[in-house]
N, C-alpha and C positions, 0 to 999 in steps of 0.2 A: 504494500499500499504506500502511495506517495503522499506525503503531507504537503499541502499546498500553503506554505507559509506566506507567499506573496498575497494570496487571496485573504488570508487571515489578517495580514498587515493592512491591506486596502480597506478592509472593513473596520479595523480598530482605528486607523488614522482618521476616520470620519468623526470619531467621537473622542479622540485624545491626541496628545502631542505625537507627531510622526516618530520622533526618536523613541519615545516610550512605547508607541505601537509597534515599532520594529523590534524592540527588545521583547515585548510580550509575545509577539508572533514567533520570534525566534525561539523563546523558551517553550511555548506551546508546541511548536513543531518538533523541537529537540526532545521534549518530554514524551510526546506521543510516539516518536520514532523509537526512543529507548524502550518504552513500554511494548511496542510491537516487536522489536528485536528480541527483547527479553522473553516475551511470550512464545515467539517462534523458535528461539533456541531451546527453551525448556521443553516445548512440545516435541521438537526434533530429537533432542536428547533422550527423552522418555520413549519415544517411538523406536529409536535406535536400540535402546537397551531391551525393549520388548521384542524387537525383531531378533536380536542376538540371542535372547533367552529362548525364544521359539526355535531358532535354528539349532541351538544346543540341545533342546528337548527332542527335536526331530532326529538329530544325530544319535543321541542316547537311545531313542526308540529303535532306530535302525539297528544299532549295535545289539540291543536286547533281542530284537527279532532274529538277527543272525545267530546270536548265542543260543537262543531257544531252539532254533532249528538244528544247530550243532548238537546241543544237549539231547534233543529228541533222537537224532541219529545215533548218538552215543548210547542212549537208553535202548534203542532197538538193537544196536550191536551187542550191548551187554546182555540183553535178554536172550539173543540168539546164542551168545557164548555160554550163558548159564544153562540153557537147554542142552547144548552140546556136552557141557561138563557133566550134567546129570546122567546123560547116556553113557559117557565114558566111566563115571563113577559106578554105575550099575554093572558094567562089563569088567571094570578093572579096579580092584581094590587097592592096588598100588598107587593109583592116581588120586586117592583121597587127600593126601597131603597137598598135592598140587591144586586140587579144587578148593581146599580151604584157603590157600594163599590167594588164589584168584577171587574168591568170595570176599575175603578181607579187603582186597584192592577195590572191588566194586562197591563195598560198603563205605569205604573211605571216600570214593569218588561221589557216591550219593550224598554223603554228609557235606562234602565240598560244594556240591551243587545246591544243596539246601541252604548252605551259608550264602552262596552267591545269589540265590533267589531272594533270600532275606535282604541282602545288601541292595539288590535291584529294587525290591519293594520299597525300602526305605528311601532310595534315591528318587523313585517315582513320587513318593509322598513329599519329599523336599521340593521337587520341581512343581508339584501342584500348589504348594504353599507360595512359591516364588511367583507363579503365575497369578495367584490370588492377590499377592501384594502389588504386582504390576497393574492388575485390573483396578485395584483400589487407587493406586497412584494416578492412573489415567482419569478416574472419576474425580479425584482431588483437582487435577489440572483443568478439567472441564469446569468445575465449580469456580476455580480461580479466574478462569477466562471469563465466565459469566459475571463475576464480581467486577473484573476490570472493565468489561463492557458497560456495566451499569455505572461505574465511576466515571467513565468517559462521557456517558450521556448526562450525568449530573453536572460535570464540568461545562459541557456545551451549554446546558440550561443556564448555569451560573453566568457564562459569558454573554448569553442572550439578554439575561436580566441586567447585567452590568451595562451592556450597550444601551439598553432602553433607559436605564437610570441616568446615564451620561447625556443622552439625548434630551432628557426631561430637564436636567440641570442646565444644559446649554440654552434651552428655551427660556428658562427662568432667568439666566444671566442676561440674555438678550432683552427680556422685558425690563429687568432692573436697569440695564444700561440705557434703554429708551426713556424710562421714567426719570433717571438721573439727568439725562440730557434735556428733557423738557423742563425739569425743575431749574436747572442751571440757566436755561433760556428765559424762563419766567423771572428769575431773580435779576437778570441783566436788563430786562425791560423795565 
């Protein structure tokens, strides 16, 4: 948004000293530009952080999906291996020790998978909380933007009221000047 300080100046100089009008127009233009810049930067920053968080969430989800697929494959392979080991155990009593070792490894792998699943579940919960915080931050930004918009509208109203008051004061000064001139002319006669 471009702040038209020249237009503001032209309106102000009708009711006040041109130098003061220039200063007021400059201050108003600069203030409005700063408010706009600040709001735009804050919104862009929040949006960037939300996008980064979402991108990370997508990456983590993709990794989890791949890991889950790998784990499923490992479970299938383990299941097949266990079935083969049972057949071998039934046929060969000497393989019992080997099967116990393999079963122990599978049990440990399952425990590790359970721990990994627990960590993944906790990470997902943390990501959900972060998403909630970002959603709340966006809502706060929207409220702040609304408040700023209302403040700008109030400032505009105050400027209009001040402009009107200055115009009324000028009219009163003109009337007083005319009355003074008449009185002076009457005294000279």
